[in-house]
C-alpha positions as CSV (number, residue, x, y, z in Angstrom):
1,M,0.0,0.0,0.0
2,E,1.5,3.3,-1.1
3,L,1.8,6.0,1.5
4,V,1.3,9.7,0.7
5,N,1.7,13.0,2.5
6,F,-1.4,14.2,4.3
7,G,-1.7,17.5,2.4
8,N,1.2,19.9,3.3
9,T,2.1,18.0,6.5
10,G,4.8,15.4,7.0
11,L,2.2,12.9,8.1
12,K,2.1,9.8,5.9
13,V,-1.2,8.0,5.3
14,S,-2.2,5.1,3.1
15,K,-4.1,5.9,-0.1
16,I,-7.2,4.3,1.4
17,C,-8.7,5.2,4.7
18,L,-10.9,2.7,6.4
19,G,-14.1,4.4,7.4
20,C,-15.4,3.0,10.7
21,M,-19.0,4.2,10.7
22,T,-19.9,0.6,9.7
23,Y,-18.5,-0.8,13.0
24,G,-20.2,-0.4,16.3
25,T,-23.7,-1.6,17.1
26,P,-26.7,-2.4,14.9
27,K,-28.9,-0.8,17.6
28,W,-27.8,2.5,16.1
29,R,-28.4,1.6,12.4
30,D,-29.5,-1.9,11.2
31,W,-26.6,-2.1,8.7
32,V,-23.9,-1.5,11.3
33,L,-21.7,-4.6,12.3
34,D,-21.1,-5.4,15.9
35,E,-17.6,-5.8,17.3
36,E,-17.1,-9.5,16.6
37,A,-18.2,-9.1,13.0
38,S,-16.0,-6.0,12.6
39,K,-12.7,-7.5,13.5
40,P,-12.0,-9.3,10.2
41,F,-12.2,-6.0,8.4
42,F,-9.6,-4.4,10.7
43,R,-7.4,-7.4,10.2
44,Q,-7.8,-7.3,6.5
45,A,-7.0,-3.6,6.4
46,T,-3.9,-4.0,8.6
47,E,-2.6,-6.9,6.4
48,A,-3.1,-4.7,3.3
49,G,-1.0,-1.9,4.8
50,I,-3.9,0.5,5.4
51,N,-2.7,2.7,8.3
52,F,-5.4,5.3,8.3
53,Y,-8.7,4.9,10.2
54,D,-11.6,7.4,10.5
55,T,-14.4,7.4,13.0
56,A,-16.6,9.9,14.9
57,D,-18.0,10.3,18.3
58,M,-21.6,10.1,17.0
59,Y,-21.2,6.8,15.1
60,S,-23.1,4.3,17.1
61,L,-23.2,7.0,19.8
62,G,-19.6,6.3,20.8
63,V,-19.5,2.5,20.3
64,S,-17.7,2.9,16.9
65,E,-14.8,4.6,18.7
66,E,-14.7,1.9,21.3
67,V,-14.6,-0.9,18.7
68,T,-12.1,1.0,16.6
69,G,-9.8,1.6,19.5
70,R,-9.8,-2.0,20.7
71,A,-9.2,-3.3,17.1
72,I,-6.2,-0.9,16.6
73,K,-4.6,-2.1,19.8
74,E,-5.1,-5.7,18.7
75,F,-3.8,-5.4,15.2
76,W,-1.2,-2.7,15.4
77,P,1.8,-3.3,17.7
78,K,2.8,0.3,17.9
79,R,0.5,3.4,18.2
80,E,3.1,5.3,16.1
81,Q,2.4,3.1,13.1
82,V,-1.3,4.0,12.8
83,V,-3.2,7.2,12.0
84,V,-6.5,7.7,13.8
85,A,-9.0,10.4,13.0
86,T,-12.3,11.2,14.8
87,K,-14.8,14.0,14.7
88,V,-16.9,16.4,16.9
89,F,-20.1,18.3,16.4
90,N,-23.1,16.1,16.4
91,P,-25.3,15.6,19.6
92,M,-23.9,13.2,22.1
93,G,-26.6,13.9,24.7
94,K,-29.9,15.7,25.2
95,S,-28.6,19.0,26.6
96,P,-27.6,21.9,24.2
97,N,-24.0,21.8,25.6
98,E,-23.5,18.2,24.4
99,A,-23.4,19.3,20.7
100,G,-21.8,21.8,18.4
101,L,-18.4,23.5,18.4
102,S,-18.4,25.5,21.6
103,R,-15.3,25.4,23.7
104,K,-17.3,23.6,26.4
105,H,-18.4,20.8,24.1
106,I,-15.1,20.4,22.3
107,M,-13.2,20.0,25.7
108,H,-15.7,17.4,26.9
109,A,-15.8,15.7,23.5
110,I,-12.1,15.2,23.0
111,D,-11.7,13.7,26.5
112,N,-14.7,11.4,25.9
113,S,-13.4,10.3,22.5
114,L,-9.9,9.5,23.9
115,R,-11.5,7.5,26.7
116,R,-13.6,5.5,24.3
117,L,-10.7,4.9,21.9
118,G,-8.3,4.0,24.8
119,M,-5.7,6.4,23.4
120,D,-3.7,9.4,24.7
121,Y,-4.2,11.3,21.5
122,V,-5.8,11.2,18.1
123,D,-3.8,12.1,15.0
124,V,-6.5,14.2,13.3
125,Y,-9.4,15.8,15.2
126,Q,-12.1,17.1,12.8
127,I,-15.1,19.3,13.1
128,H,-17.9,17.2,11.6
129,R,-19.9,20.2,10.3
130,F,-20.0,24.0,10.4
131,D,-21.6,25.4,13.5
132,P,-23.5,28.7,12.8
133,R,-24.3,29.1,16.5
134,T,-20.7,29.3,17.7
135,P,-18.2,32.1,16.9
136,I,-15.4,30.7,14.6
137,E,-12.8,32.3,16.9
138,E,-14.1,30.2,19.8
139,T,-13.8,27.0,17.9
140,I,-10.4,27.8,16.6
141,E,-9.1,28.7,20.1
142,A,-10.5,25.5,21.6
143,L,-9.0,23.3,18.9
144,H,-5.7,25.0,19.3
145,D,-5.7,24.2,23.0
146,V,-6.6,20.6,22.3
147,V,-3.5,20.4,20.1
148,K,-1.3,22.2,22.6
149,A,-2.5,19.8,25.3
150,G,-1.2,16.9,23.2
151,K,-4.7,15.4,22.7
152,A,-4.6,15.8,18.9
153,L,-1.8,16.3,16.5
154,Y,-3.7,17.9,13.6
155,V,-7.1,19.4,13.1
156,G,-9.4,19.0,10.1
157,A,-12.9,19.8,8.9
158,S,-15.7,18.1,7.1
159,S,-18.5,19.1,4.8
160,M,-19.3,22.8,4.6
161,Y,-19.3,25.6,2.0
162,A,-15.9,26.7,0.7
163,W,-16.4,30.3,2.0
164,Q,-17.0,28.9,5.5
165,F,-13.8,26.8,5.3
166,A,-11.9,29.8,4.0
167,K,-12.9,31.8,7.0
168,Y,-11.6,29.1,9.3
169,L,-8.3,28.9,7.4
170,S,-7.8,32.7,7.3
171,L,-8.8,33.4,10.9
172,A,-6.5,30.6,12.2
173,D,-3.6,32.1,10.3
174,S,-4.4,35.7,11.5
175,L,-4.7,34.5,15.1
176,G,-1.5,32.4,14.9
177,K,-3.5,29.3,15.9
178,T,-3.4,25.7,14.7
179,R,-4.3,25.5,11.1
180,F,-6.8,23.1,9.5
181,V,-4.9,20.6,7.4
182,S,-7.7,18.4,5.9
183,M,-11.2,18.5,4.4
184,Q,-13.4,15.4,4.6
185,N,-16.0,16.3,2.0
186,H,-18.8,14.6,0.0
187,Y,-17.3,13.8,-3.4
188,N,-17.8,11.0,-5.9
189,L,-18.8,10.4,-9.5
190,V,-22.5,11.2,-8.9
191,Y,-21.9,14.2,-6.6
192,R,-19.2,16.5,-8.0
193,E,-20.4,19.9,-6.8
194,E,-17.2,20.1,-4.7
195,E,-15.3,20.7,-7.9
196,R,-16.7,24.2,-8.2
197,E,-15.2,25.8,-5.0
198,M,-14.0,23.4,-2.3
199,M,-11.5,21.3,-4.4
200,P,-9.8,24.4,-5.9
201,L,-9.5,26.0,-2.4
202,C,-8.0,22.8,-1.0
203,R,-5.5,22.5,-3.8
204,D,-4.5,26.2,-3.4
205,R,-4.0,25.9,0.4
206,G,-2.3,22.4,0.3
207,I,-5.2,20.8,2.2
208,A,-5.5,17.0,2.3
209,V,-8.8,15.9,0.8
210,I,-10.3,12.7,2.2
211,P,-13.8,12.3,0.5
212,W,-16.6,10.5,2.3
213,S,-19.0,8.2,0.5
214,P,-16.6,7.7,-2.5
215,L,-19.0,5.0,-3.8
216,A,-22.1,7.1,-3.1
217,R,-23.1,4.8,-0.3
218,G,-23.0,1.8,-2.7
219,F,-24.9,3.6,-5.5
220,L,-21.9,3.5,-7.8
221,A,-21.3,-0.2,-7.2
222,G,-24.6,-0.7,-9.0
223,N,-26.6,-2.0,-6.1
224,R,-29.5,0.5,-6.6
225,K,-32.1,0.2,-9.4
226,R,-34.4,2.9,-10.8
227,G,-37.5,3.0,-8.7
228,D,-36.3,0.7,-5.9
229,K,-35.6,3.5,-3.4
230,G,-35.7,1.7,-0.1
231,S,-37.7,-1.3,-1.5
232,D,-37.3,-5.0,-0.8
233,N,-35.8,-5.3,-4.3
234,S,-32.6,-3.5,-3.1
235,E,-29.6,-5.8,-2.9
236,T,-28.2,-4.8,0.5
237,T,-29.6,-4.0,4.0
238,R,-28.1,-0.5,3.7
239,A,-29.7,0.1,0.2
240,K,-33.1,-0.8,1.7
241,S,-32.9,1.4,4.8
242,D,-30.4,4.1,4.2
243,D,-32.7,7.1,4.1
244,F,-29.7,9.5,3.9
245,A,-28.6,8.0,0.6
246,H,-32.2,8.1,-0.7
247,A,-32.1,11.9,-0.2
248,L,-28.7,12.3,-1.9
249,Y,-29.0,10.4,-5.1
250,Y,-31.5,8.7,-7.5
251,Q,-31.9,11.4,-10.2
252,D,-31.9,10.1,-13.7
253,S,-28.4,11.4,-14.6
254,D,-27.0,9.5,-11.5
255,F,-28.1,6.2,-13.1
256,E,-26.6,7.3,-16.4
257,V,-23.3,7.7,-14.6
258,V,-23.6,4.3,-13.0
259,E,-24.3,2.8,-16.5
260,R,-21.1,4.4,-17.8
261,V,-19.1,3.0,-14.8
262,A,-20.5,-0.5,-15.5
263,E,-19.6,-0.2,-19.2
264,I,-16.0,0.6,-18.5
265,A,-15.9,-2.0,-15.7
266,R,-17.1,-4.7,-18.1
267,K,-14.4,-3.8,-20.6
268,R,-11.7,-3.8,-17.9
269,G,-13.0,-7.0,-16.4
270,V,-13.3,-5.5,-12.9
271,P,-16.2,-4.6,-10.6
272,N,-17.8,-1.1,-10.8
273,A,-16.3,-0.2,-7.4
274,Q,-12.8,-0.4,-8.7
275,V,-13.5,2.0,-11.6
276,A,-15.4,4.5,-9.5
277,L,-12.7,4.6,-6.9
278,A,-9.9,4.8,-9.5
279,W,-11.6,7.8,-11.0
280,L,-11.8,9.5,-7.6
281,M,-8.2,8.8,-6.8
282,Q,-7.1,10.3,-10.1
283,Q,-8.8,13.6,-9.4
284,R,-6.3,16.4,-8.5
285,G,-6.0,17.1,-4.8
286,V,-7.6,13.8,-3.5
287,T,-5.4,12.3,-0.8
288,A,-7.3,9.2,0.4
289,P,-11.0,8.3,0.0
290,I,-12.7,7.0,3.1
291,V,-14.0,3.5,2.3
292,G,-16.5,1.6,4.3
293,A,-16.5,-2.2,4.2
294,S,-19.0,-4.7,5.3
295,K,-18.0,-7.5,3.0
296,P,-14.4,-8.7,2.3
297,H,-14.6,-7.7,-1.4
298,H,-15.2,-4.1,-0.5
299,L,-11.7,-3.6,0.8
300,Q,-10.3,-5.8,-2.0
301,D,-11.8,-3.6,-4.6
302,A,-10.6,-0.4,-2.9
303,I,-7.0,-1.8,-2.7
304,A,-7.1,-2.9,-6.3
305,A,-8.3,0.6,-7.3
306,T,-5.1,2.2,-6.1
307,T,-3.2,0.6,-9.0
308,L,-6.0,0.9,-11.6
309,K,-5.1,3.7,-14.0
310,L,-7.9,5.0,-16.2
311,D,-6.9,6.6,-19.5
312,E,-8.1,10.0,-20.6
313,A,-10.9,8.6,-22.8
314,E,-12.2,6.6,-19.9
315,L,-12.0,9.6,-17.5
316,K,-13.9,11.7,-20.0
317,A,-16.5,9.1,-20.6
318,L,-17.2,8.7,-16.8
319,A,-17.5,12.5,-16.3
320,E,-19.7,13.1,-19.3
321,P,-23.2,12.1,-18.0
322,Y,-23.0,14.2,-14.8
323,K,-25.7,16.8,-14.2
324,P,-25.5,19.4,-11.4
325,H,-27.1,18.6,-8.0
326,P,-28.3,20.9,-5.2
327,V,-25.7,21.1,-2.4
328,L,-26.0,17.8,-0.5
329,G,-24.3,16.5,2.7
330,H,-23.6,19.7,4.6
331,R,-26.2,18.9,7.3
């Protein structure tokens, strides 16, 4: 597994990040795997040389962090060898101070995440979304203090408008505080609105880009059919019950993109997933897509995609059917 620099930092990460939202408890979402069912995927990732793992406090309401932390201890002999990222913002309780990006919540949240992970620090601490109710200065100051306390090494952000991220970047610089080094955004072949503003901003500022949902929650793998939104005809549990995906995709042009992916995949003799991931990894500025895996072939396809090079004609053919979408995934 090739390792690459994490944006403009000296941190080295694998070209695939294992997304750990899939691991925790099915009590949270019916498609989530419990700890015992999750272990083989951490083992598979480790054996493939994937050293980068992403979770969040709100995944399975903390259980994902617990499962991820124990798995990393089991499969990685040294903490220095692995890169762990988690996130803060979403509600972790019923009171208003148990959510958002206030100083109070961030300070509680990092300590709770470290306790669940069983770690002294995380490598990347990310704000999960933009918080319009908290002054940006307050969030930047709190994250800076988290880093200076040795509880995180780097800070990153996730889906928001480019102008919002630009404010975080410029204000951190002007205050002399810890700078954001990564953006975890919604980006794949059927959702490319990030190419308008966010991707150019990240390239210009040397920001690591680690897209979430690189296969559009399975849509690009071809496991959705026109008109089957959430129906019993769907091929996977997640396809049947993932209301979030149902709200993101399913316009006619999305299916046209999938058909183009399938056409090239047939010619190449590989699964759809390899072609869709290879396209994403060949986009300028992309560091490491975050791949979720609930079946062994999911990681196998992701690993194979790191060495699948699409030619210019194939890249053009894949991009051609795309039609603009409303902004999706910021909330």
